[in-house]
N, C-alpha and C positions, 0 to 999 in steps of 0.2 A: 454452578455453569460446568457442563459435560463439555472437555477439548479434547480435539485428535491431534495430533505434531505429525506432522509429515516433513522429514529431513533426511535424505543420505547421508549424513555423518552421524551417527550412533552418538558422539560424544556430545552432537550438540541438543540430538533428542531428550540423553538422560538430564542433560544441563536444565533444560525446559522442565523437563516431570519433578525436577527436586526444587525448583521455583517457585512450581506451582503448586507443591504439595505445600509450603509452607500454609497456605491459604485455603483455609477451612471449606469453603464455597467451592473452590474450583477442585472438578476431578478430571484427571487426564483418564479417556474411558480405551482409547488407541493410540497405536503408534505407527508410522508408515515409513518404509525407507526409501519411496520410490511412487512416482505418481498414479500409477495405475491401483496401488495398492489402497491410496489414499483417499482414491475414487472410489474404490468397493468398498474400504471400512466406511466412508461415509453414509453409503447407502445403508451399509447395515446394522451399523451403531447410531445413528441420525445423531451425532454430537452437535452439542449448539453453538460450539465453534470450532472450526478447522485452521491452525496455523499451518503454512504450508511455505516450504523453504522454494523459490523461483526457479534456483538453478538446479533441481534432482538432476539424474538420467533417466533414462527411459522416455515416459512422460514426464515433461517439464510442469514446472509449479502454472504457467499462466493456462496450459491447455488445461492441465487437471482444475484451478479454478473454474474455469469457465464451462466444463462439465459438472464440477459440483452445485455450482450455481444455476445450469439448465436441468439439473436432474433430484438434486435436494434443495431448492431454494430456502428451507427455512434455516438452513445452516450458514452462518455468516464466516466468511476467510477473513483470515490476515495474511498478507503474502508479506514475508522477508525474505531479504537478500544482502548478501554482501559483496554484491557485483556495485561498482563505480561507475557501472553503462547506464547512462539514458534510457536505452532501448528497451530496458527491464519495466521499467515505470510505465513508458508509454503502450508495450505491447499487454500492461494486467489494466492500464486505463481500457484501452480495445475490448480485450477477454472479460474483464468481470465489471461489473456494474453496481457493486454494494463494497469494496474494499476502500480505506479510508483515502489513498490516492487516487482512485478512478470517479468516488463523487467529483473531484473538481470537475468546473464547466470551462470549456472552452476560454469564454473571459477568467476565468478565476488563474488559469496555467499562463491566459495572455499579462496577467497581471504579474503574478509570478514572475515570470520571464523579465518584466519590466522592471519591478524590484531591483532583482539581481543583477539585470545591466545599469542598476545607478539609480533609475529616475525617482524623481521625487511623486507623490499623490497628485500633485498638481499639474506635472507633465505627464503623467500615465493616463488622467483625466484627458487632458488636452489631445494627447496620441488616439486617443479610445473612444471621445466624442461624448463623454459622460463627466457626472458632475465627480468632482473631488469625495465628497459625501459618500456616491456609488463607487469610487474606486478604492477607497478605503475598508468599506464596507467589503468588496471584492478578496482585498488583501487580507482582513479580519478571519473571511470564511477558510482562506486557501491555509491560512494559520493553523486554524482550529483543526481542518480534515487534517491536514497534514502532522498537526499534534508537536507542533512549533511554539515557544515561546516568546521569540523576541524576532525582529528583522531580521536582524544577526545571524540567527538559526537558518531562519527561510531563506536567505542567502546561500548560506553554505550549506543546505540540503539543496537546493535549485543548483549549486555547482557540483557536488557532489555528482548527481543524480543527473548531471549534464542536460538539465531541463535548460538552458542556456546554450543558442548556437552563437558559437561565435562569429565575428565579422569579417577572419582574414580569409 
């Protein structure tokens, strides 16, 4: 798999390159320090995957993701962020239609929020007007898409990314 890495921190890019170099079937074909360079290199190099930092200067990773998805749909995008602000996740969801978080349906996002608020599957089903099995399926799908293994991990992610809106 051919990979492009875009992050404004040289050390982060070097870390990704070092980690990926351990895998013989993964080849880093380019590195970018900002979103403009990432969009240009994706068009030029046609990587299979672009790993983009959401918070890059200039053209940020959110806008760069949208441009890459429009101009180079064959390139998949993995958005990364150190930010604990749910605005970034929501913006990626709005801009990119094929990142793991972006593939959450509105119903799955509702279920994630309700799980994080402490509701059980039966309560979620009643609130959303669906069967318990459907509520559980939405939770499982969300967990798979967000790449978390346990409900506790799902709750931690929802809280960290501020997908849960406080009642205060």
